[in-house]
C-alpha positions, 0 to 999 in steps of 0.5 A: 500500500506504499505510495508508488515512486513518482514519475519524473515528469520534467516540469516544475510547478507553474499554474495555480489551481483553477478548479474550485468547489463552486466550479464543480457544482454541476458535476455528480461525481463518483470517487471510485478509490478511497480507503477507510480505516481506524487506528483506534480499533482494538488490535490496530490496523495493518496500514498505514503505520503509526509513523505515517502522517495519515495515521488517524481515522479515515471514516466516511463522515470525514471523507464526506465533509471533504468531498461533497463541496466538489460535487462528489455524491458517492464513493467506493472504498478499496481494501486497506487490509489483508485481514479477512475480518476487515471485509466485514468491518468495512461493510458494517461501517458503510451500511448506514453511510449513503455516500458509500456506494460500495466496497472492493474487498480483499480475498486471495484467489487460489486459497482455501475458503475463497469460494465460501467467503466470496458467497458470503460477502456477495450476499451484501449488495455493497460488496463489488469485488476484490483487489488483487495485485502486488501487495500484502506479499503477493505476486499477481504474475505468479498467481496468473499461472496458478490454476486454482487462482484462475478458477476462483477468478472465474467464480468472481466473474460468474458472480458479476463482481469486479477485480481491481489491481494494485501497485502497477508495474510491467509485471502487473500489467502482464499478469492482468493481460494473462488473467483477462485472456483466461477469464474473458468474462471478468471485469478488471479495473487497473488502479493508479496507472499514471504512477506505474513503475515503468521499465528502464529497458526499451524492449521491456518498455515497448512490451509494457505499452503493447500489453496495455494496447491489448488490454485497451482493446478489451471492453471489460478492462477499465483504468482509474486515473488515480495517483496523478499529482506529483511533487518536484523539489517539494512543490506540487506540480499544478501545470497540466502540461507535464501530466498530459503525455501519460494521461493522454496515452492512457485515455487514447488506449482505453477510450472515454468509456473506460476511464474512471476517477479515483482520488486515492484519499487519504493516501493522496494526502501524502502529495496534495490536498483533496482540493488540489488532487481533484482540481488537477484531474478536473481541469484535465478531463474538462478538456475532453468535453461535457459528455466525456467528463460525465462518463469519467466522473460518473457513468463509467463507474457504473459500468465497471462496478455495477454499483446501485444508487442509494440516493437520488443524486447518485442516479445517472443522468439519462 
């Protein structure tokens, strides 16, 4: 769950933040990536560590206070713990929090008890899928070669649930491609690609982009434009110019129907305030036009996760 190494985008901070809460008033945004945890719980939490500046309660009420002024009407929590019991803790936490439209939990495909746990959690309509990737000492590339893991991912697909990824690099993208080829009915959401650790060798880099191109042609694979902000010389880069090449490449590969907004709150606080994080992506997506903006901030999340609205304002515009 550690913050990925920043891409060196080459241009320092320049332009000020142009997006404010008031300018986002007409948006109805679904934030597809936040983390919920409470260090005050008995036994503590596996992430973040006590020394981390974000080591204090990250709960729906606090998030809502930050997010609602920016037009955010719903959010999806993504696992922040490998503890099986924490799936239930999050689901119980969000049960009476209408701003929370769902939860992507943690189950390890290929392990004993996966099918039973999946059936139990799937009974809750707020359970939207699981996260698999290079975290909690797991290796998705190795898992993609494990028949038991693939069998469990087929169970996930048959249940109509999604798979998120974690901590992107070339091996993770290769693993996702192998999984997509073996489980063609599975909806996959690739997290944090703007901050993928890219290969240094030209041949490996070419393979990385070739694999992404193949995934981009798959209508069941989505990408979160999350973990976007970077700092250089201890200053936040607010000029869009250095962000555009990588974001444009991802947008072109996956198209306006399969890109999603995720703030990564409160992990994003390591780099920028919520207003700054939202402002950068809001200004970038606004350049794509009103229809693409609405898809990115709302409609595409429904296609990726099949979440159900809990409030009137969460319903998509027809």
